[in-house]
N, C-alpha and C positions, 0 to 999 in steps of 0.2 A: 695690450688689454687681450684678454682670450676673447674665442667666439663666442661665449653667453653675456659678456660685458660689451660687446658689438652692438649682439640682436638686444641686448634690453639694458640699455645706458643707464637709466634709471632705477633698474628694477622690474621685474614685475609688476604688474596689478595687482595689490594685496590691499583692500579695502580693510577698517577698521571694522569691529566685529556691531559696535555701535557708534553709527555717522552722526555726527555732534552736529550744530547752526553752524559751529566755525569752519568743522571741514567742508560743508555747503557754501557758505559765503566765501571759501577758499579758493572751492572750483570753478565758482560762479566769476571770480574775478580774474582766474587763470583764462577762463572761456572768453570774458571781455576783453583780456589784455590780449591774446593770444596772435588775431590777425596781422594788428601793429609788429610784434615779434616778430612773426614771419617774416613781416616785408620786408623788416630794418633788415636781413640776414640773408635776403635771395633774392631783392627787385634788382641788383646792380649785379646780377653774375651772368655771367657769358656765356656760352653755349658749351663750351666745354667744363667750366664748372657744373654748370648744369648735368653735365654727363659724369660725376663722378659719384662714388658709391663710397657710403659705410664701413661696409665690410666686401670681398669678395662675395660675387653672385646675387648683392643686394637688389634694389630700388634704385634707381639712379635721384638724384636730386630732384628731378623734372617728376620723375613719376612719384619720389614720394609728397610734391603739392598737391599731385592730382590728384593723390591717394586719400590725403586730408581731406580733401574736398567732398570725393565721394563717401567717403565714412562717416564725413560729421553729417552730410545731407540726410545716408541717412537715420545719423543719431537726431537729427530732426523730427524727423517723422518720425520716429519711436516714440520719442517723447509727445508729439500729436496723439498717436495710437492709446498709450496709455492712458491720455488724457479723455480721450472721447469713448473708448470701446473699453467693454469691462475684461482685465487682463486678457488682450490679444495674444496672439501667437506673430511674432516677427518672423519675416522672411530673411537667413543670409542669403551672402554676397560671395562670390570666388573671389578675394581680393588679387589674387595672382594672374588669373585670368584679366578681369578688369584693369590691372596695372600695366598688361601686355597690349591692351588695346591703341588702336593708333594715334589715338588724340590723348591719352596720356604719354606716348612715347613722340610726340610733335607739337603738340600743340604748346603754345605761349603758356607758360605759367601765371602771367599777368589775369587769364580767364578765371582760371582756379583762386586766385587771390582773391577777385572781385566777388567770387561767390562765397569762399571764407568767410569774409566779410562779413556779408547779407546773411548767412546763414548763422554765424555767430552773435551779431545784433538780433537775429529775432528767436535764439535760441536763450539767449541770457535776460529780454524782458521776458519769455514768460516763465523762467527758472526763478528770478526775482519775484515775481508775482502768486507763486505754488501757496498752499496752504500749507498748513502740516498733515492734513488727512490727505493732501494730491503728491505729497511728495512720496507717501507710504505707495503709492498706485505699482500697478506691477504692467509686465508683459513678460513673457515664454519667448524663446529662441528656439525656432523652430528645429535646430541639429540638437542641441544641448539638451535642451529642455528643460534650461534651466530659468526659474521665474526671479525675475530682478525688479528691487525699487528702481523709483526716478532717481533716489537719494542714491542709489550703488552708481548709476546710468552715468551722474553727472560727474562722480568723481571716478569715475573710468574714462568718460571723454576728455576731463582737464586732465588727467595720465597719460593720455593716448595725446594728446597735443603736445606736452614737454617730453614725451616719448621719441614723438619723430621730429621735434625740435633738437634734439639732441644729435639725432643721424643725421641732420644736416650740418651741425655744427660741427661732428666729427667727420663728416664725408670731407668738409673745409679745410 
């Protein structure tokens, strides 16, 4: 497997030009199922296994689980901001710096698993209730300056879930 395939085992995020109701239903279902699928693959790992990486120089499985919790927590708030403010500018964060913080390197993954479960339950209930008009709401990324719809963001975080799930699977 080449480095690009190791880095993007399911390919880079590439949303369709037109996002359908079926695309959104699938994304919501991935977000709904992801916490259970993640638990199935990581809950019984020992310390050595939690220290495995999916490619040289990558994050460990432990760091990946904590990263998913951090990232999806941001997603949850970004959805809420886009739904309660007019085209807000969201703040990015330095994923690599966060992944090196003491808790992401040392804390039990159970804490992040519980966090992912709660965040995903809350995201899914919100996403299932969105109207067609609400799906079109947007936010602006503070660094890329890109404006993104909630439709695109839902697909992106479903992709992100599967992207890191495959990283963990490949590390094992």
